[in-house]
C-alpha positions in Angstrom: -0.8 -2.1 2.4 1.8 0.3 1.1 0.4 3.6 0.7 2.5 6.4 -1.6 2.1 9.5 -3.9 3.4 10.5 -6.9 4.6 13.9 -5.5 5.6 12.2 -2.0 9.3 12.9 -1.2 8.6 10.6 1.9 7.5 7.6 -0.4 9.6 8.1 -3.6 11.3 4.6 -3.2 7.6 3.0 -2.6 7.5 1.0 -6.1 11.4 -0.3 -5.2 10.1 -1.4 -1.7 7.0 -3.1 -3.4 8.9 -5.1 -5.8 11.2 -6.1 -2.9 8.0 -7.1 -0.8 6.4 -8.6 -4.1 9.0 -10.8 -4.4 9.2 -12.2 -0.7 5.4 -12.6 -0.9 5.6 -14.4 -4.2 8.3 -17.0 -2.0 5.5 -17.0 0.6 2.5 -18.1 -2.1 0.9 -14.7 -0.7 1.7 -12.3 -3.4 -2.3 -11.5 -3.6 -1.8 -10.2 -0.1 0.3 -7.3 -1.0 -1.7 -4.1 -1.5 0.4 -0.9 -2.7 -2.2 2.1 -3.2 -0.6 4.7 -5.6 -2.1 7.8 -5.7 -1.2 11.2 -7.6 -0.1 14.3 -5.2 1.9 14.7 -2.3 2.1 13.6 1.7 -1.2 14.3 2.7 -4.2 12.1 3.9 -6.9 12.9 1.9 -10.4 11.3 2.5 -10.0 8.9 -0.4 -6.8 7.5 0.7 -8.1 7.7 4.7 -11.2 5.8 3.7 -9.3 3.3 1.3 -7.0 2.5 4.6 -9.8 2.1 6.7 -11.9 -0.1 4.3 -8.3 -2.1 3.7 -8.1 -2.3 8.1 -11.4 -3.6 8.4 -11.2 -6.0 6.0 -7.9 -7.5 7.3 -9.4 -7.7 10.8 -12.8 -9.5 9.7 -10.5 -12.1 7.8 -8.7 -12.9 11.2 
């Protein structure tokens, strides 16, 4: 899972990272496993972001 935001200087290159990672995931026939959550705003972990990260984590753990 890649989490980024439009005004977050620390994730300014997230879309480029996603594009590069997506190629690798595609080669592994796992492109649907790559998740990029892009939000409006800055770097702070909002409640919405936290809940989405938590839900994604639970989903992955349940798949193991």
